[in-house]
C-alpha positions in Angstrom: 278.4 26.1 -127.3 278.6 27.9 -124.0 280.2 31.0 -125.5 277.3 31.6 -127.8 275.4 33.9 -125.3 278.2 36.5 -125.6 278.4 36.3 -129.4 274.7 36.6 -129.9 274.3 39.5 -127.7 277.2 41.4 -129.1 276.4 40.7 -132.7 272.8 41.8 -132.3 273.9 45.0 -130.6 276.7 45.7 -133.0 274.5 45.1 -136.1 271.8 47.3 -134.8 274.1 50.2 -133.8 276.6 50.2 -136.7 276.0 52.5 -139.6 276.4 51.3 -143.2 279.5 52.3 -145.0 278.0 52.8 -148.4 275.0 52.4 -150.5 275.0 51.7 -154.2 272.3 49.7 -156.0 271.8 47.3 -153.1 269.8 44.3 -154.4 268.1 43.3 -151.1 267.5 39.7 -150.1 267.1 37.6 -153.2 264.5 34.9 -153.4 264.7 31.6 -155.2 262.2 29.4 -157.1 258.8 29.0 -155.6 257.4 25.7 -154.2 254.3 24.7 -152.3 254.5 24.8 -148.5 252.2 23.3 -145.9 253.2 22.9 -142.2 251.8 19.3 -142.5 254.4 18.5 -145.1 257.1 19.8 -142.8 255.9 17.3 -140.1 255.9 14.6 -142.7 259.4 15.5 -143.7 260.6 15.3 -140.1 258.9 11.9 -139.8 260.7 10.6 -143.0 264.1 12.0 -141.8 263.8 10.1 -138.5 263.4 6.8 -140.5 266.6 7.6 -142.4 270.1 7.6 -141.0 271.4 10.9 -139.7 273.5 12.9 -142.2 275.3 15.9 -141.0 275.1 19.1 -143.1 278.2 20.2 -144.9 280.4 22.8 -143.3 281.1 26.1 -144.8 284.6 26.8 -146.1 287.4 26.8 -143.6 288.2 30.5 -144.2 284.8 31.4 -142.7 285.0 28.9 -139.8 288.5 30.3 -138.9 287.3 33.9 -138.5 288.3 35.4 -135.2 285.7 37.1 -133.1 287.1 40.5 -134.1 287.1 39.6 -137.8 283.5 38.4 -137.6 282.5 41.8 -136.2 283.8 43.4 -139.4 280.9 42.2 -141.5 277.2 42.9 -140.8 273.9 42.9 -142.5 272.7 46.2 -144.0 269.2 46.6 -142.6 268.1 48.4 -145.8 268.2 44.9 -147.4 265.8 43.5 -144.8 263.1 41.1 -145.9 259.9 43.1 -146.5 261.7 46.4 -146.4 259.8 49.0 -148.4 256.5 47.1 -148.1 253.5 47.4 -145.8 254.4 44.3 -143.9 254.5 45.1 -140.2 257.8 43.2 -139.6 261.3 43.2 -140.9 263.7 40.3 -141.1 267.5 40.6 -141.0 270.0 37.7 -141.6 273.4 37.0 -140.1 276.5 36.0 -141.9 278.0 32.5 -141.5 281.3 31.8 -139.8 283.0 31.7 -136.4 280.7 29.7 -134.1 278.2 29.0 -136.9 279.9 26.6 -139.2 276.8 25.4 -141.1 274.2 27.2 -143.1 270.6 27.3 -142.2 268.1 27.1 -145.0 265.6 30.0 -144.9 262.4 30.6 -146.7 259.7 33.3 -147.1 256.2 31.9 -147.2 253.2 33.8 -148.7 249.9 32.3 -149.7 251.2 28.7 -149.3 254.2 29.4 -151.5 257.7 29.1 -150.1 260.7 30.8 -151.8 264.3 30.3 -150.4 266.5 33.2 -149.3 269.5 32.9 -151.6 272.9 33.6 -150.1 274.3 36.9 -151.4 277.4 38.7 -150.1 275.9 42.0 -151.4 273.4 42.2 -148.5 276.3 42.7 -146.1 278.5 45.6 -145.4 282.1 45.1 -144.2 285.2 47.0 -143.3 288.5 46.7 -145.1 289.6 44.6 -142.1 287.4 41.7 -143.1 289.6 39.1 -144.7 289.2 37.5 -148.1 287.0 34.4 -147.7 286.1 31.5 -150.0 282.7 31.6 -151.7 281.1 28.2 -152.6 277.8 26.4 -152.6 277.9 25.4 -148.9 277.4 29.0 -147.9 274.2 30.3 -146.4 272.9 32.6 -143.7 273.5 31.5 -140.1 270.4 32.9 -138.5 267.9 35.7 -138.5 266.7 38.7 -136.5 263.1 39.9 -136.2 262.2 43.6 -136.0 258.9 45.4 -135.5 257.5 48.9 -134.7 257.5 48.6 -130.9 257.5 52.2 -129.8 257.4 54.5 -132.8 256.0 54.3 -136.4 258.6 53.4 -139.0 261.2 52.6 -136.3 261.7 48.8 -136.4 263.3 47.5 -133.3 264.6 44.0 -132.8 262.9 41.6 -130.5 264.1 38.1 -131.3 267.1 36.2 -132.7 267.3 32.7 -134.0 270.9 31.6 -134.5 273.1 28.7 -133.6 271.9 25.1 -133.1 268.3 25.4 -131.9 269.0 28.5 -129.8 266.8 31.6 -129.9 266.3 34.5 -127.6 263.8 37.3 -127.2 263.1 40.7 -125.6 260.3 42.5 -124.0 260.1 46.1 -125.3 263.1 48.1 -124.1 265.0 45.2 -122.6 268.6 43.9 -123.2 269.4 40.4 -124.4 270.1 37.9 -121.7 269.0 34.3 -121.3 268.2 32.0 -124.3 265.7 29.3 -125.1 266.3 26.2 -127.2 264.1 23.9 -129.3 265.3 20.8 -127.4 268.0 19.7 -125.0 269.4 16.2 -125.1 271.6 14.6 -122.4 272.3 17.8 -120.6 274.8 17.2 -117.8 275.4 13.6 -118.8 279.0 12.3 -118.4 279.1 11.2 -122.1 278.4 14.8 -123.2 275.4 16.8 -124.4 273.9 16.5 -127.9 272.8 19.8 -129.5 270.1 19.5 -132.1 270.0 22.0 -135.0 267.3 24.0 -136.6 268.4 23.3 -140.2 265.6 25.2 -141.9 263.4 28.2 -141.0 260.2 29.2 -142.8 258.7 32.7 -142.2 255.1 33.4 -143.1 254.7 37.0 -144.4 252.3 38.8 -142.0 249.5 40.8 -143.3 249.4 44.6 -142.9 248.4 45.4 -139.3 249.1 41.8 -138.1 251.2 41.8 -134.9 252.0 38.1 -134.9 254.6 36.5 -137.1 254.6 32.7 -137.7 257.9 30.8 -138.0 258.3 27.1 -138.8 261.5 25.2 -138.0 262.9 21.8 -139.0 265.0 20.2 -136.3 267.6 17.5 -136.8 270.2 15.6 -134.7 271.6 12.1 -134.5 268.9 11.2 -131.9 265.7 13.0 -133.1 264.0 15.1 -135.7 261.2 17.6 -135.2 258.9 20.1 -136.8 258.2 23.3 -134.9 255.7 26.1 -135.3 256.2 29.4 -133.4 253.6 32.2 -133.2 255.6 35.2 -132.1 254.0 38.4 -130.8 256.2 41.3 -129.7 255.3 43.9 -127.1 256.0 44.9 -123.5 256.0 41.1 -123.0 257.2 39.1 -126.0 255.0 36.0 -126.3 255.8 32.9 -128.3 253.5 29.9 -128.6 255.3 26.7 -129.6 253.9 23.5 -131.0 256.3 20.7 -131.9 256.2 17.1 -133.3 259.3 15.1 -132.3 260.3 11.8 -134.0 262.8 9.7 -132.1 265.7 8.1 -134.1 267.0 6.4 -130.9 265.6 5.8 -127.4 265.3 9.2 -125.8 266.2 8.6 -122.1 267.1 12.2 -121.3 265.5 15.0 -123.2 264.7 18.5 -122.1 261.4 20.1 -123.1 261.3 23.9 -123.3 264.9 24.3 -122.3 266.2 27.6 -120.9 269.8 28.6 -120.8 271.2 31.5 -118.7 274.2 32.8 -116.8 274.8 33.2 -113.1 278.2 34.2 -111.8 277.6 35.5 -108.3 275.3 37.4 -106.0 275.1 38.0 -102.3 275.4 34.3 -101.5 278.8 33.9 -103.2 280.2 37.4 -103.2 283.4 36.5 -101.4 284.6 34.2 -104.3 284.9 37.1 -106.8 287.1 40.1 -106.7 284.7 42.4 -108.5 283.5 45.9 -108.0 279.9 44.9 -108.9 277.6 43.4 -106.2 276.1 40.8 -108.5 276.6 39.4 -112.0 273.8 37.3 -113.6 271.2 37.1 -116.3 268.8 35.3 -114.0 268.8 34.9 -110.2 266.3 32.1 -109.6 264.3 29.2 -110.8 260.6 29.7 -110.2 258.2 26.7 -110.3 254.4 26.6 -110.0 254.0 22.9 -109.6 251.0 20.7 -110.1 250.3 20.6 -106.4 249.7 24.3 -106.1 253.1 25.2 -104.6 255.2 28.2 -105.6 258.8 27.2 -105.3 261.8 29.6 -105.5 265.2 28.1 -106.0 268.0 30.7 -105.9 270.6 30.0 -108.6 274.2 29.2 -107.6 277.6 29.0 -109.3 278.9 25.8 -107.7 282.5 24.5 -107.7 281.3 21.2 -109.1 278.5 20.3 -111.5 275.2 20.3 -109.7 271.9 18.8 -111.0 268.6 19.3 -109.1 265.3 17.6 -110.0 261.9 18.8 -108.9 259.6 15.9 -109.4 256.1 16.9 -110.5 252.9 15.9 -112.4 251.4 18.4 -114.8 253.3 21.5 -113.7 251.5 24.9 -114.1 254.7 26.5 -115.2 258.4 27.3 -114.6 261.0 29.9 -115.6 264.3 31.5 -115.0 263.7 34.9 -113.5 265.6 38.1 -113.0 264.0 39.7 -109.9 266.7 42.2 -109.3 265.6 45.3 -111.3 267.6 48.2 -110.1 270.9 49.5 -111.6 272.4 49.6 -108.1 271.7 45.8 -107.8 274.6 45.3 -110.3 276.3 48.7 -110.7 277.1 47.8 -114.3 276.7 50.7 -116.7 277.5 48.6 -119.8 275.9 45.1 -119.4 272.6 46.4 -117.9 271.9 43.2 -116.1 269.0 44.9 -114.3 267.3 45.1 -117.7 267.6 41.5 -118.8 264.3 39.6 -119.4 262.8 36.8 -117.3 261.4 33.8 -119.2 258.3 31.9 -118.1 257.1 28.6 -119.6 253.5 27.7 -119.5 252.6 24.1 -120.6 250.0 24.0 -123.4 248.5 20.7 -122.2 249.0 18.2 -119.4 252.7 17.2 -119.5 252.1 14.2 -117.2 254.8 12.9 -114.9 258.4 14.2 -114.9 260.6 16.8 -113.3 261.8 20.3 -113.7 265.6 19.9 -114.0 268.1 22.5 -113.0 271.7 22.1 -114.1 274.3 24.5 -112.6 277.8 24.4 -114.1 280.9 26.0 -112.5 282.0 29.2 -114.2 284.7 31.8 -113.5 283.7 34.3 -116.2 280.4 35.9 -117.2 280.8 35.0 -120.9 279.7 31.4 -120.1 276.1 30.1 -120.1 276.3 27.9 -117.0 272.6 27.5 -116.1 270.1 25.2 -117.8 266.5 24.5 -116.8 264.0 22.3 -118.6 261.1 19.8 -118.2 262.2 16.2 -118.3 259.5 13.6 -119.0 259.5 10.6 -116.7 259.0 8.1 -119.5 261.5 7.2 -122.1 260.5 8.1 -125.7 261.4 4.9 -127.6 263.0 4.9 -131.1 260.4 5.2 -133.8 257.9 7.0 -131.5 256.3 10.4 -132.0 256.0 12.9 -129.2 253.9 16.1 -129.4 254.3 19.0 -127.1 253.1 22.6 -126.9 253.9 25.5 -124.6 254.0 29.2 -124.3 257.1 31.4 -123.7 256.8 34.9 -122.1 259.8 37.1 -122.2 259.7 40.2 -120.0 260.5 41.9 -116.7 258.0 40.0 -114.6 256.3 37.3 -116.7 255.3 34.7 -114.2 251.5 34.7 -113.4 250.4 35.4 -109.9 249.1 32.3 -108.1 245.7 32.4 -106.6 247.2 32.3 -103.1 249.5 35.3 -104.0 252.4 34.2 -101.7 255.1 36.6 -100.6 257.9 36.6 -103.2 261.5 36.0 -102.4 263.3 39.2 -103.3 266.9 38.3 -102.3 269.0 35.7 -100.6 272.3 36.6 -98.9 274.7 34.4 -97.0 277.9 35.0 -94.9 280.1 33.4 -92.3 280.0 33.8 -88.5 283.1 34.3 -86.4 282.1 31.4 -84.2 281.5 29.1 -87.2 278.7 28.2 -89.4 276.8 30.4 -91.9 274.0 32.9 -91.7 271.3 33.0 -94.4 269.1 36.0 -94.8 266.0 35.7 -97.0 264.0 38.9 -97.9 260.3 38.3 -98.7 258.4 41.0 -100.4 255.3 42.8 -99.1 251.9 41.3 -99.0 248.4 42.4 -97.8 248.2 39.0 -96.1 251.1 39.7 -93.8 249.8 39.7 -90.2 250.5 42.7 -88.0 251.8 40.4 -85.3 254.8 38.6 -86.7 254.7 36.2 -83.7 251.6 34.5 -85.3 253.7 33.5 -88.3 255.0 29.9 -88.4 258.6 29.7 -89.6 259.5 26.4 -91.3 263.2 26.0 -91.5 264.6 22.5 -92.2 267.9 21.0 -93.4 268.8 17.6 -94.7 272.2 17.7 -92.9 273.8 19.7 -90.2 271.6 21.9 -87.9 269.7 25.1 -88.4 268.2 27.6 -86.0 264.5 28.3 -86.1 265.2 31.7 -87.6 264.6 35.3 -86.6 261.8 37.2 -88.5 261.9 41.0 -88.8 260.1 43.6 -90.8 262.3 45.1 -93.5 261.4 48.8 -94.0 263.4 49.0 -97.3 261.1 46.4 -99.0 257.9 46.6 -97.0 258.2 42.9 -96.4 260.0 40.8 -93.9 263.5 39.2 -93.5 264.1 35.7 -92.1 267.6 35.0 -90.9 268.8 31.7 -89.7 272.1 30.1 -88.8 273.4 26.8 -90.3 276.0 24.7 -88.7 277.3 22.2 -91.2 279.1 19.9 -88.7 280.5 17.1 -90.9 278.1 17.7 -93.8 279.4 18.3 -97.3 276.0 19.0 -98.8 272.7 20.2 -97.3 269.3 20.9 -98.8 267.3 23.7 -97.1 263.5 24.2 -97.1 262.2 27.5 -95.8 258.6 28.8 -95.8 256.4 31.2 -93.8 252.9 30.0 -92.8 249.9 31.8 -91.5 247.0 29.9 -90.1 248.5 26.7 -91.5 248.5 28.0 -95.1 251.4 29.2 -97.2 252.2 32.9 -96.7 255.4 32.9 -98.8 256.9 31.0 -101.6 258.7 27.8 -100.7 262.5 28.7 -100.6 264.7 25.8 -101.6 268.5 26.0 -101.5 271.4 23.6 -101.9 274.5 24.3 -99.8 277.8 22.7 -100.7 281.1 22.8 -98.9 283.7 24.7 -100.9 
């Protein structure tokens, strides 16, 4: 599952950039027999499925499942066969072939005026090279996912902005960005010793948007051994891609550990762990920090890490205002990567649609030695167990873009960068760059520096103006002594009130 980020990104880019090899009487996407559709019936279907035993979907033929990565790249969807191509609909929908990491078909439907018609599997909608092998065709085949396109910059130029493919994964883009982190419909038992369960979107229903309508509505049916669910997405592309999500979950088993609005990303290294990687680039990551606006009014910045052992952090809260995995580094020179364009990857902010009650924002950091692995997961974990047979409703908003988090009323100084390094005499130095603020006093001596650790000792820190950022840099020294793990808390105060975000960091001995 962790390799999926690389596959999705490369497939989307490849399909969008590869020309078709020929064109002869292409049939376009074929639709099956019509049937009535109502989102309420989808909710009822999820409820009924939860009362039944879990039945896994059949797998596609082995010849498809055994495709290599290179072979899978030899077949692609011809965009001239897109759903609603040649119509006045403001969106286009492409489909992906099955195979490789996608061993089960996803049922897909077009919905118009309350009537749903299935998208029938058809090899003729794909182009392929002569290097694509012969594969078996049978009734288990279907498309593995879909891509959404719209006129983002120029009329009649339909650019992709979202992909739904693999388990309950989906990803999006603000206009002009490059695919990075993903979202999921639901996470179950993430980081648990017994292993994680990955629910699937087994069916997708797309409502045909009216001419001039910017928003597309997508319904999804989720299924897994532990839970079923009915989801509705309202998706609006633009400079910021906005998705509103409403879901009804139905528990088959007691749900002790679920993740609401789960986000999945990659963090390999930055200025805190540069010495571990022999790489010409100064940083490699899709996201560099977890940002939380908690229910108590605090703005928390937790820099991401690539630990040597699995690390799980929980930020206990009641009715959070929002959280997200952010990419704050936005300059090419921050990464010096002319191909991956990490500086152009979206941040993703989650805004709860209603009071979520008691729980915690959970952060899971998994050791990784290559950038192809998604090793970061963040989600909301409710405090209460959802018992078997119970229904759980949730709603939230997802904003994908360069800087999607709202500005708190207090407008604290943002953490721009965190760096760390050793000292010849022992210990480590941490340097935190805070961004500019009109609230920054002229006299830095009036600022209170709060620097604490759960283990070892820290200095009070040295605060200096940073002419490169227009803000300030706080540097402090940490002496681990016998500690193997330490939790840091750093914040700048002015007049007893927060001047900066609350910087939280977990140090572990290597």
